[in-house]
C-alpha positions in Angstrom: -56.5 -0.2 -37.4 -59.9 1.2 -36.7 -61.7 -2.0 -36.9 -59.8 -3.2 -33.8 -61.8 -0.7 -31.9 -65.0 -2.5 -32.3 -63.7 -6.0 -32.6 -61.9 -8.3 -30.1 -58.2 -7.9 -29.6 -56.2 -10.3 -31.6 -54.2 -12.7 -29.4 -51.1 -14.5 -30.6 -51.5 -18.2 -30.8 -50.3 -20.3 -27.9 -47.3 -21.4 -30.1 -46.4 -17.9 -31.4 -42.9 -17.0 -30.1 -43.4 -13.4 -30.8 -45.2 -13.0 -27.5 -42.1 -13.9 -25.6 -40.0 -11.5 -27.5 -42.6 -8.8 -26.9 -42.5 -9.7 -23.1 -38.8 -9.3 -22.9 -39.2 -5.8 -24.6 -41.8 -4.6 -22.3 -40.0 -6.0 -19.4 -36.8 -4.2 -20.3 -38.7 -1.0 -20.7 -40.3 -1.5 -17.1 -36.9 -2.3 -15.7 -35.5 1.0 -17.4 -38.2 3.0 -15.6 -37.6 1.3 -12.2 -33.9 1.7 -12.4 -34.4 5.4 -13.5 -36.5 6.2 -10.3 -33.7 5.1 -8.0 -30.5 5.8 -10.0 -30.5 9.5 -9.4 -30.5 9.5 -5.7 -27.0 7.9 -5.7 -25.6 10.5 -7.8 -27.2 13.7 -6.2 -23.9 14.8 -4.6 -22.4 14.7 -7.9 -25.1 16.6 -9.6 -25.1 19.2 -6.7 -21.4 19.7 -7.1 -20.8 19.6 -10.8 -24.1 21.3 -12.0 -24.4 23.7 -9.1 -27.7 22.9 -8.4 -29.5 24.3 -5.3 -31.2 22.2 -2.7 -34.5 23.1 -4.0 -33.5 22.2 -7.5 -32.2 18.8 -6.4 -35.5 18.2 -4.8 -37.3 18.8 -8.1 -35.0 16.6 -10.0 -36.3 13.7 -7.9 -39.8 15.0 -7.2 -40.6 16.4 -10.8 -40.3 12.9 -12.2 -42.6 11.2 -9.4 -45.1 14.0 -9.9 -45.4 13.9 -13.7 -45.5 10.0 -13.4 -48.1 9.8 -10.9 -50.3 12.4 -12.4 -50.1 10.9 -16.0 -50.5 7.1 -15.2 -54.3 6.7 -15.3 -54.6 9.0 -18.6 -51.5 6.8 -20.1 -53.5 3.6 -19.4 -56.8 4.9 -20.9 -54.9 6.3 -24.0 -53.6 2.9 -24.5 -57.1 1.4 -24.4 -58.3 4.0 -27.1 -55.5 4.3 -29.3 -53.5 1.2 -29.1 -51.2 -0.1 -26.4 -48.4 -0.9 -28.8 -48.8 2.6 -30.3 -48.7 4.3 -26.9 -45.8 2.1 -25.6 -43.6 3.1 -28.5 -44.4 6.8 -28.2 -43.7 6.5 -24.4 -40.4 4.7 -24.9 -39.3 7.0 -27.7 -40.2 10.1 -25.7 -38.5 8.6 -22.6 -35.3 8.1 -24.7 -35.4 11.6 -25.9 -36.0 13.1 -22.4 -33.2 10.8 -21.2 -30.7 12.6 -23.6 -32.0 16.0 -22.7 -31.2 15.1 -19.1 -27.8 13.8 -19.8 -27.0 16.8 -21.9 -28.6 19.4 -19.6 -26.8 22.8 -19.8 -27.9 23.9 -16.4 -30.0 22.7 -13.5 -33.2 24.2 -14.8 -33.0 22.3 -18.1 -32.4 19.2 -16.0 -35.5 19.7 -13.7 -37.6 20.3 -16.9 -36.3 17.2 -18.8 -37.0 15.1 -15.6 -40.6 16.3 -15.6 -40.8 15.3 -19.4 -39.2 12.0 -18.7 -41.8 11.2 -15.8 -44.5 12.2 -18.2 -43.3 9.9 -20.9 -42.9 7.0 -18.5 -46.6 7.7 -17.7 -47.3 6.8 -21.2 -45.1 3.7 -21.3 -45.4 1.9 -18.1 -49.3 1.3 -18.1 -48.9 -0.4 -21.4 -46.6 -2.9 -19.9 -49.1 -4.9 -17.8 -51.8 -4.1 -20.3 -49.7 -5.8 -23.2 -49.1 -8.8 -21.0 -52.9 -8.9 -20.0 -53.9 -8.8 -23.7 -51.1 -11.0 -25.1 -50.8 -14.1 -22.7 -53.8 -16.5 -21.9 -54.7 -16.8 -18.4 -52.9 -20.1 -17.7 -49.6 -18.4 -18.6 -49.9 -15.2 -16.7 -48.9 -16.6 -13.3 -45.4 -17.4 -14.7 -45.2 -13.9 -16.5 -46.2 -12.1 -13.3 -43.5 -14.1 -11.6 -40.9 -12.8 -14.0 -42.5 -9.3 -13.5 -42.0 -9.5 -9.7 -38.3 -10.6 -10.4 -37.9 -7.5 -12.6 -39.2 -5.3 -9.9 -36.9 -6.7 -7.3 -33.8 -6.3 -9.6 -34.8 -2.7 -10.5 -35.3 -1.6 -6.9 -31.6 -2.0 -5.9 -29.9 -2.2 -9.5 -30.6 1.6 -9.7 -28.5 2.7 -7.0 -25.6 0.1 -7.7 -25.6 1.2 -11.4 -25.7 4.9 -10.3 -22.8 4.5 -8.0 -20.7 2.6 -10.7 -21.4 5.2 -13.5 -20.7 8.0 -11.1 -17.5 6.7 -9.9 -16.2 5.7 -13.1 -16.7 9.0 -14.4 -16.9 7.9 -18.1 -15.4 10.2 -20.6 -15.2 13.0 -17.9 -18.9 13.1 -18.0 -19.5 12.8 -14.2 -23.3 12.1 -13.4 -24.5 12.4 -16.9 -24.1 8.7 -18.0 -26.8 7.8 -15.5 -29.2 9.3 -18.0 -27.4 8.5 -21.2 -27.2 4.8 -20.6 -31.0 4.8 -21.4 -30.3 5.8 -24.9 -29.2 2.5 -26.5 -31.8 0.5 -24.5 -34.5 3.0 -25.5 -33.6 2.7 -29.2 -33.5 -1.0 -29.2 -36.8 -1.1 -27.3 -38.2 1.1 -30.0 -37.0 -1.0 -32.9 -37.8 -4.3 -31.6 -41.2 -3.3 -30.1 -42.3 -2.0 -33.4 -41.7 -5.5 -34.9 -42.7 -8.0 -32.2 -45.4 -6.4 -30.0 -49.1 -7.1 -31.3 -51.4 -4.3 -31.3 -54.4 -4.4 -28.9 -57.1 -2.1 -27.9 -60.4 -1.9 -26.0 -63.0 -4.2 -27.9 -65.3 -1.2 -28.0 -64.8 2.4 -29.0 -63.7 4.8 -26.2 -63.2 8.4 -25.7 -60.8 10.3 -23.7 -62.3 11.8 -20.6 -60.8 15.4 -20.7 -62.5 16.6 -17.6 -61.6 13.3 -15.7 -58.0 13.8 -16.8 -58.0 17.4 -15.4 -59.4 16.3 -12.3 -57.1 13.4 -11.7 -54.1 15.7 -12.5 -55.2 18.5 -10.1 -56.1 16.1 -7.3 -52.8 14.4 -7.5 -50.7 17.4 -7.7 -52.6 19.1 -4.8 -51.8 16.1 -2.7 -48.2 15.4 -3.7 -46.8 18.8 -4.2 -47.1 19.8 -0.5 -46.0 16.4 0.6 -42.9 16.8 -1.7 -41.9 20.3 -0.4 -43.6 20.6 2.8 -40.5 20.2 5.0 -38.4 22.4 2.9 -40.8 25.2 3.2 -41.7 24.6 6.8 -45.0 22.9 6.4 -47.0 26.0 5.6 -50.6 26.3 6.2 -51.3 26.4 2.2 -49.8 22.8 2.2 -52.4 21.4 4.5 -55.4 23.4 2.7 -54.1 21.9 -0.4 -54.0 18.5 0.7 -57.5 18.6 2.1 -58.6 20.3 -1.1 -57.3 17.3 -3.0 -59.8 15.0 -1.1 -62.5 17.3 -2.2 -61.3 17.3 -5.9 -61.0 13.5 -5.8 -64.6 13.3 -4.4 -65.8 15.4 -7.4 -63.8 13.1 -9.7 -65.8 10.2 -8.5 -69.1 11.7 -8.8 -68.4 12.9 -12.2 -67.0 9.5 -13.4 -70.0 7.8 -12.0 -72.1 10.1 -14.1 -70.1 9.7 -17.2 -69.9 6.0 -16.9 -73.9 6.1 -17.2 -74.0 8.8 -20.0 -71.4 7.3 -22.7 -69.6 4.3 -21.1 -66.1 6.1 -21.3 -65.0 7.1 -17.9 -61.3 7.8 -17.2 -61.5 5.8 -14.0 -63.6 2.6 -14.3 -65.4 2.7 -10.9 -67.0 -0.7 -11.6 -63.5 -2.2 -11.1 -63.8 -1.7 -7.5 -66.9 -3.9 -7.4 -64.3 -6.7 -7.9 -63.2 -7.5 -4.4 -59.8 -8.8 -5.4 -59.0 -5.5 -7.3 -60.2 -3.2 -4.5 -58.5 -5.0 -1.6 -55.3 -5.4 -3.8 -55.3 -1.5 -4.6 -55.5 -0.8 -0.7 -52.7 -3.0 0.0 -50.5 -1.8 -2.9 -51.2 2.0 -1.6 -50.0 1.0 1.8 -47.1 -1.1 0.6 -46.0 1.8 -1.4 -46.0 3.9 1.8 -43.6 1.4 3.4 -41.2 1.3 0.4 -41.3 5.2 0.2 -40.1 5.4 3.7 -37.4 2.6 3.5 -35.6 3.2 0.5 -34.9 7.0 1.1 -34.1 6.5 4.6 -31.9 3.6 3.9 -29.8 5.5 1.4 -29.2 8.5 3.6 -28.4 6.2 6.6 -25.6 4.6 4.7 -24.1 7.5 2.8 -24.7 10.4 5.2 -24.9 8.5 8.6 -22.2 5.8 8.1 -20.1 7.9 5.5 -20.1 5.1 3.0 -19.2 5.7 -0.7 -22.0 5.3 -3.3 -20.3 2.2 -4.5 -20.2 0.5 -1.0 -23.8 1.5 -0.3 -24.9 0.0 -3.8 -23.1 -3.1 -3.2 -24.7 -3.8 0.1 -28.2 -4.0 -1.5 -27.2 -7.0 -3.7 -28.5 -9.6 -1.1 -31.8 -7.8 -0.8 -32.2 -7.7 -4.6 -31.3 -11.5 -5.1 -33.8 -12.4 -2.4 -36.7 -10.4 -3.9 -36.1 -11.9 -7.1 -35.9 -15.5 -6.0 -38.8 -15.3 -3.7 -41.1 -13.5 -6.4 -40.5 -16.3 -8.8 -41.1 -19.1 -6.3 -44.4 -17.3 -4.9 -46.2 -17.2 -8.0 -45.1 -20.3 -9.6 -45.2 -22.7 -6.7 -46.4 -21.2 -3.4 -49.6 -19.2 -4.1 -51.2 -22.1 -6.2 -50.9 -24.3 -3.2 -51.3 -21.9 -0.3 -53.0 -18.9 -1.7 -53.6 -15.8 0.3 -51.5 -17.2 3.1 -48.2 -16.7 1.0 -48.9 -12.8 0.9 -49.6 -12.7 4.5 -46.6 -14.6 5.2 -44.6 -12.1 3.2 -45.9 -9.2 5.2 -45.0 -10.7 8.4 -41.3 -12.0 7.1 -40.7 -8.4 5.8 -41.7 -6.8 9.3 -39.5 -9.5 11.0 -36.5 -8.4 8.6 -37.2 -4.7 9.5 -37.2 -5.4 13.2 -33.9 -7.5 12.9 -32.3 -4.6 11.0 -33.3 -2.2 13.8 -31.8 -4.5 16.4 -28.5 -4.8 14.3 -28.2 -1.1 13.7 -28.5 -0.7 17.4 -26.1 -3.3 18.4 -23.2 -2.4 16.0 -24.0 1.5 15.7 -21.6 3.2 13.4 -19.2 0.2 13.1 -21.7 -1.9 11.3 -20.4 -3.7 8.2 -22.2 -4.5 5.0 -21.9 -8.4 5.8 -23.8 -7.6 9.1 -26.6 -6.1 7.1 -26.9 -9.1 4.7 -29.3 -11.0 7.1 -32.0 -8.6 7.7 -31.9 -7.5 4.0 -32.3 -11.0 2.9 -35.1 -11.6 5.3 -36.8 -8.3 4.1 -36.1 -9.3 0.3 -37.8 -12.7 0.9 -40.8 -10.9 2.5 -41.2 -8.4 -0.5 -40.7 -10.9 -3.1 -43.6 -13.0 -1.5 -45.9 -10.0 -1.9 -45.0 -8.0 -5.0 -45.6 -10.7 -7.8 -48.6 -12.5 -6.6 -50.3 -9.1 -5.6 -50.0 -7.9 -9.0 -51.7 -11.1 -10.3 -54.3 -11.0 -7.7 -55.3 -7.3 -8.5 -55.6 -8.1 -12.4 -56.8 -11.7 -12.3 -60.5 -11.0 -12.6 -60.2 -7.5 -14.6 -61.8 -7.6 -17.9 -59.5 -7.1 -20.6 -61.1 -4.0 -22.1 -60.3 -2.2 -18.9 -56.7 -3.7 -18.3 -55.1 -0.3 -19.2 -57.3 1.7 -16.8 -56.6 -1.1 -14.0 -52.9 -1.1 -14.7 -52.8 2.6 -14.8 -54.6 2.6 -11.3 -52.1 0.1 -9.9 -49.1 2.1 -10.8 -50.8 5.4 -9.9 -51.6 4.2 -6.2 -48.2 2.7 -5.7 -46.7 6.2 -6.7 -49.2 7.9 -4.3 -48.2 5.5 -1.6 -44.6 6.3 -2.3 -45.2 10.0 -2.2 -47.0 9.6 1.0 -44.0 7.6 2.3 -41.7 10.4 1.3 -43.7 12.9 3.0 -43.8 10.8 6.1 -40.1 10.7 6.0 -40.1 14.4 7.1 -41.8 13.4 10.4 -40.5 9.9 11.1 -36.8 10.6 10.1 -35.8 14.2 9.7 -38.1 15.1 12.7 -35.9 12.8 15.0 -32.5 14.0 13.6 -32.9 17.6 13.0 -32.4 18.7 16.5 -29.4 16.4 16.9 -27.9 17.7 13.8 -28.3 21.2 15.0 -26.0 20.5 18.0 -23.8 18.1 16.3 -20.2 19.5 15.4 -18.4 16.3 14.8 -18.7 13.3 12.6 -19.6 10.7 15.1 -22.3 12.9 16.5 -23.8 13.3 12.9 -23.7 9.5 12.2 -25.5 8.8 15.7 -28.2 11.2 14.6 -28.7 9.4 11.5 -28.6 5.9 13.2 -31.4 7.2 15.6 -33.5 8.4 12.7 -33.1 5.2 10.8 -34.2 3.1 13.8 -37.2 5.3 14.4 -38.4 5.4 10.7 -38.0 1.4 10.4 -40.2 1.2 13.4 -42.8 2.8 11.4 -42.1 0.6 8.5 -42.7 -2.4 10.7 -46.0 -1.1 11.8 -47.1 -0.5 8.2 -46.4 -4.1 7.4 -48.6 -5.1 10.3 -51.4 -3.1 8.7 -50.8 -4.7 5.3 -51.1 -8.1 6.8 -54.5 -7.1 8.2 -55.7 -5.6 5.0 -54.8 -8.8 3.1 -57.7 -10.7 4.8 -59.9 -8.9 2.2 -58.0 -10.8 -0.7 -59.4 -14.0 -1.9 -58.3 -17.1 0.1 -57.3 -18.9 -3.2 -56.2 -17.8 -6.5 -58.6 -18.0 -9.4 -59.0 -21.3 -11.0 -59.0 -20.4 -14.6 -61.4 -22.4 -16.7 -61.4 -23.3 -20.4 -61.6 -19.9 -22.3 -60.8 -17.9 -19.1 -58.9 -14.7 -20.0 -60.0 -14.5 -23.6 -61.9 -11.5 -24.9 -65.1 -11.1 -23.2 -68.4 -11.4 -25.1 -70.7 -8.5 -25.4 -72.7 -9.6 -22.5 -69.9 -9.7 -20.3 -68.6 -6.3 -21.2 -70.9 -4.7 -18.8 -69.4 -6.2 -15.6 -66.5 -8.5 -14.7 -67.0 -12.4 -14.9 -65.9 -13.6 -11.5 -64.3 -17.1 -11.7 -65.4 -19.1 -8.5 
């Protein structure tokens, strides 16, 4: 195995079916992670009731996962580059399965919080390897189709989580209440572990690398200093130390950049490959991904609370309402990469931003028109429009970010993609305290009857979605920095770089 550290990564032959089995395995793992991020929200009332969890513990059941996930993603990607992406994927999916079992059999809220943090850390080892394995396994001319499938998986995972969580909670299988939302990961994880060890081809960076422990410490510290106050700020009354911590995070991240620049010149093994940001498509795509994460962080949390707490819908009714959105995202994602982007280029992504903004505005209008009497079928049109817009963005954006990234840095690049998306989500969740709770808190303090409570949530929902529409407009403008046309892959494109090309990316005109 050590020879692969200094030799090119072996790539399956074009006729090798193993790579499609490998794709199915890593996509299933990615889907499992996406579902797990959202499945918990729908079961929070059951967890609070049956486990006796406090409000603070409930926050950490959701936030602990996100914090561990975001803090470990870049490190997970680099570990895959060093020790093998298949090896780290298998460790990650095995650890994720064990952590899921610990969550499902948690004896008290404290154990559940600790298990969720472990689950997020294991996801940070598993998820970066997904795009890295795809990047290392498939030739350039096949990646468009693959990323289209990845976009469809993202779309399905975004809404399948709440629906699956609603079904498992309401069915109360074997009297286990909320626990099956975690235990369902066990058979999937075990199957992925067995099949992955057989069908996934090992790949590493083509040159020997070292783990940058100082970089790991700085990244983890900086992200925790930023995300922890955002996650708990509202609950604690936005204390001064939270603002100091967030400002200090910027200083830590600035120190990280300076340190990584020196380390790259010293031994060529930085944790964050700063040379990636010299690739215009990567730098612009990372900016879009971050802001897009903000929009999604605001929308999905507010949407869930609007339906369940504002309209008083059951978890199952709320979950079923999201099906049109899920289908629209999946269909549009597949079409965007395979048919639209090759023909229209960047305009497809920009159209997606505008379409999603139109869907958000339509949702605001219908929410105001129908008020508390709105029905799921009346939400279908804005959700379909929003889903189409999201699908036009999510799959081709991933392809645009990674298309010109050298394969030896694919783990670091995919770790950055996932990290900035999680950072964007965290920023969006932090903004919910301002754009949603800030609107409804005063009304809820005065509300004594159900209609008044519902009206407060409707007002907060409309206000928050106005911010989402504004963020989509910003994304539209940022997309002007993306390449006008997708890279036209030439003969040999996507193959392992030669020693001369390892120093900097080869940009395809």
